[in-house]
C-alpha positions in Angstrom: -27.9 -39.6 16.8 -24.9 -37.6 15.7 -27.1 -35.2 13.8 -29.1 -34.6 16.9 -26.0 -34.0 19.0 -24.7 -31.6 16.3 -27.9 -29.6 16.0 -28.7 -29.7 19.8 -25.2 -28.5 20.8 -25.2 -25.7 18.2 -28.7 -24.4 19.0 -28.1 -24.8 22.8 -24.9 -22.8 22.7 -26.6 -20.1 20.7 -29.6 -20.1 23.0 -27.4 -19.2 26.0 -25.9 -16.3 24.1 -22.6 -17.6 22.9 -21.2 -15.9 19.8 -21.4 -18.2 16.7 -17.7 -18.8 16.6 -17.6 -20.2 20.2 -20.9 -22.1 19.5 -19.1 -23.9 16.7 -16.3 -24.8 19.1 -18.8 -26.1 21.7 -20.4 -28.1 18.9 -17.1 -29.7 18.0 -16.3 -30.5 21.6 -19.8 -32.0 22.1 -19.2 -34.3 19.1 -15.8 -35.3 20.4 -17.1 -36.2 23.8 -20.0 -38.2 22.2 -17.5 -40.1 20.0 -15.2 -40.6 23.0 -12.2 -38.9 21.3 -11.8 -35.6 23.2 -8.4 -34.2 22.7 -7.6 -30.5 23.2 -4.5 -30.7 21.0 -6.7 -31.8 18.0 -8.9 -28.8 18.6 -6.0 -26.4 18.6 -4.4 -28.0 15.5 -7.6 -27.6 13.6 -8.0 -24.0 14.7 -4.6 -23.1 13.3 -5.2 -25.2 10.1 -8.5 -23.4 9.6 -6.9 -20.0 9.4 -3.7 -21.2 7.6 -5.2 -21.3 4.1 -3.9 -19.5 1.0 -7.4 -19.2 -0.6 -8.7 -17.6 2.6 -6.2 -14.8 2.2 -8.6 -13.4 -0.4 -11.0 -12.4 2.4 -8.9 -9.7 4.1 -7.8 -8.2 0.8 -11.3 -8.1 -0.6 -12.5 -6.5 2.7 -9.7 -3.9 2.4 -10.5 -3.3 -1.3 -14.1 -2.5 -0.4 -13.1 -0.1 2.3 -10.6 1.6 0.0 -13.2 1.9 -2.8 -15.7 3.7 -0.6 -13.1 6.0 0.9 -11.4 6.7 -2.4 -14.4 7.9 -4.3 -14.9 4.9 -6.7 -18.3 4.1 -5.2 -19.5 7.7 -5.6 -18.5 7.9 -9.2 -20.4 4.7 -10.1 -23.6 6.2 -8.6 -23.0 9.5 -10.4 -22.6 7.8 -13.7 -25.8 5.8 -13.2 -27.6 9.0 -12.2 -26.5 10.7 -15.4 -27.8 7.9 -17.7 -31.1 6.7 -16.0 -31.8 9.3 -13.3 -34.3 11.1 -15.4 -36.6 8.1 -15.8 -39.8 8.0 -13.6 -38.6 6.4 -10.4 -35.1 6.8 -11.8 -33.3 6.9 -8.5 -34.5 3.3 -7.9 -33.0 2.2 -11.2 -29.8 4.0 -10.2 -29.7 2.1 -7.0 -29.9 -1.3 -8.7 -27.4 -0.5 -11.5 -25.0 0.9 -8.9 -25.5 -2.2 -6.8 -24.6 -4.6 -9.7 -21.5 -2.6 -10.6 -20.3 -2.2 -7.0 -20.9 -5.9 -6.4 -18.2 -6.5 -9.0 -15.9 -4.3 -7.0 -16.1 -5.2 -3.3 -18.2 -8.4 -2.7 -19.5 -7.1 0.6 -23.3 -6.7 0.9 -23.1 -4.5 4.1 -20.5 -2.2 2.6 -22.3 -1.7 -0.7 -25.7 -1.1 1.0 -24.2 1.5 3.4 -22.4 3.3 0.5 -25.4 3.4 -1.8 -27.9 4.2 0.9 -25.7 7.1 2.2 -25.5 8.6 -1.4 -29.1 8.0 -2.6 -31.5 8.0 0.4 -31.1 11.8 1.0 -31.9 12.4 -2.7 -34.8 10.0 -2.6 -36.3 11.7 0.5 -36.0 15.1 -1.2 -37.7 13.8 -4.3 -40.7 12.5 -2.3 -39.9 8.7 -2.7 -41.3 6.2 -0.3 -38.2 6.0 1.9 -38.8 2.7 3.6 -39.5 1.1 0.2 -36.4 2.8 -1.3 -34.3 1.5 1.7 -35.8 -2.0 1.0 -34.8 -1.8 -2.7 -31.2 -0.7 -1.8 -31.0 -3.6 0.8 -32.1 -6.1 -1.9 -29.6 -4.6 -4.3 -26.9 -4.9 -1.7 -27.2 -8.7 -1.4 -26.2 -9.0 -5.1 -22.7 -8.4 -3.9 -22.1 -11.9 -2.5 -23.2 -13.5 -5.8 -21.2 -11.5 -8.4 -17.4 -11.9 -8.3 -15.4 -11.0 -6.3 -17.5 -12.6 -3.6 -16.3 -13.4 -0.1 -19.1 -15.9 0.3 -18.0 -17.9 -2.7 -14.4 -17.9 -1.4 -15.6 -19.3 2.0 -17.8 -21.9 0.2 -14.9 -22.9 -2.1 -12.5 -23.3 0.7 -15.0 -25.2 2.9 -16.2 -27.5 0.1 -13.0 -27.9 -1.8 -14.6 -26.4 -4.9 -12.8 -24.3 -7.5 -13.1 -20.6 -6.5 -12.3 -19.4 -10.0 -15.2 -21.4 -11.5 -17.5 -20.2 -8.7 -16.6 -16.6 -9.5 -17.3 -17.0 -13.2 -20.6 -19.0 -12.5 -21.9 -16.1 -10.3 -22.0 -13.5 -13.1 -25.2 -14.4 -14.8 -27.3 -15.1 -11.6 -26.2 -11.8 -10.2 -27.3 -9.9 -13.3 -30.6 -11.8 -13.2 -31.1 -10.6 -9.7 -30.6 -7.0 -10.8 -33.0 -7.4 -13.7 -35.6 -8.9 -11.3 -35.2 -5.9 -8.9 -35.6 -3.4 -11.7 -38.8 -5.1 -13.0 -40.2 -5.2 -9.5 -39.4 -1.6 -8.9 -41.1 -0.6 -12.1 -44.2 -2.5 -11.0 -44.4 -1.1 -7.4 -43.3 2.5 -8.0 -44.8 3.4 -11.3 -47.8 5.2 -9.7 -45.8 7.1 -7.1 -45.8 10.9 -7.4 -42.1 11.6 -7.3 -39.9 14.4 -8.6 -38.1 13.4 -11.8 -34.5 14.5 -12.2 -33.5 16.7 -15.1 -32.3 14.8 -18.1 -28.6 15.1 -18.5 -27.0 16.1 -21.8 -24.8 13.7 -23.7 -21.7 15.8 -22.7 -22.5 15.3 -19.0 -23.2 11.6 -19.5 -19.9 11.0 -21.3 -18.1 13.0 -18.7 -19.4 10.8 -15.8 -18.2 7.7 -17.7 -14.8 9.2 -18.3 -14.6 10.3 -14.6 -15.6 6.8 -13.5 -13.4 5.0 -16.0 -11.0 3.8 -13.3 -13.8 2.5 -11.2 -15.4 0.6 -14.1 -12.1 -0.8 -15.2 -11.5 -2.8 -12.0 -14.2 -5.5 -12.6 -12.9 -6.0 -16.1 -9.4 -6.5 -14.8 -10.5 -9.0 -12.1 -12.8 -11.1 -14.3 -10.6 -10.9 -17.3 -7.5 -11.9 -15.3 -9.4 -14.9 -13.7 -10.7 -16.1 -17.1 -7.3 -15.9 -18.8 -5.6 -17.4 -15.8 -3.4 -14.4 -15.2 -3.9 -14.7 -11.4 -5.8 -16.8 -8.8 -8.8 -15.5 -6.9 -6.5 -14.8 -3.9 -4.1 -12.8 -6.1 -7.1 -11.0 -7.6 -8.0 -9.8 -4.1 -4.5 -8.3 -3.7 -4.8 -6.7 -7.2 -8.1 -5.2 -6.2 -6.8 -3.8 -3.0 -3.6 -2.3 -4.5 -5.6 -0.9 -7.5 -8.2 0.8 -5.2 -5.4 2.2 -3.1 -3.5 3.6 -6.1 -6.7 5.1 -7.7 -7.9 6.6 -4.5 -4.5 8.2 -3.6 -3.1 9.2 -6.9 -5.8 9.5 -9.6 -9.0 10.6 -7.7 -7.0 11.9 -4.8 -9.9 11.6 -2.4 -8.1 9.1 -0.2 -5.6 10.8 2.1 -2.6 9.2 3.8 -4.2 10.2 7.2 -7.4 8.1 6.2 -5.4 4.9 5.7 -5.2 4.0 9.5 -9.0 4.1 9.8 -9.5 2.2 6.5 -7.1 -0.5 7.4 -8.5 -0.8 11.0 -12.1 -1.2 9.7 -11.0 -3.9 7.3 -9.0 -5.6 10.0 -11.9 -5.7 12.4 -14.2 -7.3 9.9 -11.6 -9.7 8.7 -10.8 -10.9 12.2 -14.4 -11.9 12.8 -14.6 -13.8 9.5 -11.3 -15.5 9.9 -12.0 -16.6 13.5 -15.3 -18.0 12.3 -13.6 -19.9 9.5 -11.0 -21.3 11.9 -13.6 -22.6 14.4 -15.7 -23.9 11.5 -12.8 -26.2 10.5 -13.0 -27.9 14.0 -16.7 -28.6 13.5 -16.2 -29.6 9.8 -13.5 -32.1 10.8 -15.7 -33.7 13.4 -18.7 -33.7 11.1 -16.6 -35.8 8.8 -15.3 -38.1 11.6 -18.9 -38.5 12.9 -20.2 -39.3 9.4 -22.9 -36.6 9.7 -23.1 -36.2 5.8 -24.0 -39.9 5.5 -26.8 -39.5 8.0 -28.1 -36.4 6.3 -27.9 -38.3 3.0 -30.1 -41.0 4.5 -32.6 -38.4 5.7 -32.7 -37.0 2.1 -32.8 -40.4 0.5 -36.4 -40.0 -0.8 -35.3 -37.0 -2.9 -31.9 -38.3 -4.1 -33.3 -39.6 -7.4 -34.8 -36.2 -8.4 -32.1 -33.5 -8.6 -34.6 -30.6 -8.9 -36.7 -31.8 -6.0 -33.6 -32.3 -3.9 -32.4 -28.8 -4.7 -35.9 -27.4 -3.8 -35.8 -29.1 -0.5 -32.3 -27.9 0.3 -33.0 -24.4 -0.8 -36.1 -24.2 1.3 -34.1 -25.5 4.3 -31.4 -22.9 3.8 -34.0 -20.1 3.4 -35.5 -21.1 6.8 -32.1 -21.3 8.4 -31.1 -17.9 6.9 -33.9 -16.2 8.9 -32.1 -17.1 12.1 -28.4 -17.4 11.2 -26.1 -14.8 9.7 -24.4 -15.2 6.3 -20.9 -16.4 7.2 -21.9 -18.9 9.9 -24.5 -20.5 7.7 -22.0 -21.1 4.9 -19.4 -22.5 7.3 -21.8 -24.7 9.1 -23.8 -26.1 6.2 -21.1 -26.4 3.5 -19.3 -29.5 4.9 -22.7 -31.2 5.5 -24.4 -30.4 2.2 -21.5 -30.7 -0.4 -21.1 -34.5 0.1 -24.9 -34.9 -0.2 -25.1 -33.0 -3.5 -22.1 -34.8 -4.9 -23.7 -38.1 -4.1 -26.8 -37.0 -6.0 -24.7 -36.0 -9.0 -25.3 -32.2 -8.7 -22.5 -30.0 -9.9 -20.9 -28.4 -6.8 -20.1 -25.2 -8.7 -23.8 -24.8 -9.7 -25.0 -25.7 -6.2 -22.5 -23.3 -4.6 -23.8 -20.3 -6.6 -27.4 -21.0 -5.6 -26.3 -21.8 -2.0 -24.5 -18.4 -1.7 -27.4 -16.6 -3.4 -29.8 -18.2 -0.8 -27.5 -17.2 2.1 -27.2 -13.6 0.6 -31.0 -13.4 0.5 -31.0 -14.4 4.2 -29.3 -11.0 4.9 -32.7 -9.3 4.1 -35.0 -11.8 5.8 -36.2 -10.8 9.3 -35.5 -11.1 12.2 -31.7 -11.2 11.7 -31.3 -9.4 8.4 -28.1 -7.5 9.0 -28.4 -5.6 5.7 -31.9 -4.4 6.6 -30.5 -3.0 9.9 -27.8 -1.1 7.9 -30.3 0.4 5.5 -32.7 1.3 8.3 -29.9 3.0 10.2 -28.6 5.0 7.2 -32.1 6.0 6.2 -33.1 6.8 9.8 -36.4 4.9 9.5 -37.8 2.1 11.8 -36.6 -1.4 10.9 -40.2 -2.6 10.7 -41.0 -0.2 7.9 -37.9 -1.3 6.0 -39.0 -4.9 6.4 -42.3 -4.1 4.8 -40.6 -2.1 2.1 -38.2 -4.9 1.1 -40.9 -7.6 0.8 -41.7 -7.2 -3.0 -37.9 -7.3 -3.8 -37.3 -10.2 -1.4 -40.0 -12.2 -3.2 -38.5 -11.3 -6.6 -35.0 -12.6 -5.6 -36.5 -15.8 -4.2 -38.3 -16.3 -7.5 -35.0 -15.9 -9.3 -33.4 -18.5 -7.0 -36.1 -21.1 -7.7 -36.0 -20.2 -11.4 -32.3 -21.3 -11.3 -33.3 -24.5 -9.5 -35.8 -25.3 -12.3 -33.4 -24.3 -15.1 -29.8 -25.1 -14.1 -28.7 -24.3 -17.6 -29.0 -20.6 -16.8 -25.9 -21.1 -14.7 -24.1 -24.1 -16.3 -24.4 -23.0 -20.0 -22.9 -19.5 -19.6 -20.2 -21.0 -17.4 -19.1 -23.3 -20.3 -18.3 -20.2 -22.4 -16.7 -18.3 -19.5 -14.3 -21.1 -18.4 
């Protein structure tokens, strides 16, 4: 019955148009009333406790780092380097988009920011070279959702905090799955675009290629600093976020000199606006998570999934399909915050590694960013490309299928995540 109350209150609040954060509060209050333990003081205490978290401090700093990278010229140099090396291939701009997506994913961790930056740089060039623009926008959208998988990832931070799982191990475990997503997109692009009649860019000389690498050195150095620092235990994920923000600020102001002092107000304001939404969601989710535990909802869900508990792969398939369906209706952050406290106890009971599950869970939620009808990343790509959303949805379909296949490949072969993690720890 508590599961029915939880789901009914959440869906009912969303149906009448309440924002997700307030819907989570309504859900918590509904559970308290059902349990006969309503207390406004408990709600306020959990709200403050939800935001008062050291690991969650990584969120505003990674948000700020992403804004600073785009404003400071780091993103543009990554695209230019990829252009110099693979832009002359047939359909080369598509490969540039994927390579840039993977590299930028290791810088910002924000799917929306990466998609907007890459689309703004490449879509005009693709349109001029006679590419299928809706398909190109679909590819860039699919590349953008690699960002929440490869560290630093805001999604992995939220999952780690909500599920009490090591964020450092989650970051290291996300590297290989993110690269596999990029390889899948490049293969799919080769299959769907090889017959297109598009202009091929001029092949750059070795001097130009080396120059773009040298020019982008400071941008390429950042992921090495972050991942190396995490692996060697130099800093925590939260401290890594601060390092990323300060690094991007220094490079943008003093090395590339594209970031002006006058730009900082707008950069900090944009990061603060995004952060406020995420942090308020995290705070309200703690209220629901506390009541989910008190109401013993995970135990009820475990009973519902009892027929699959003896088969880890089958259980993972069932959960992943469930999350894919939910991802078509709910946005990225709310899905993580709502489902993590429900599902983590279930997978622990089944003997599934919560780090392995977390990477697949975040990948699944990231894919939800390009599944209609919500698909926020699709809306961003459509807006930048100035094409109808419906045409971008059709364009993204081959790449969406490719990423879902990677997801279920990782379900069938957990070793693709767990074995590399043993060497990275």
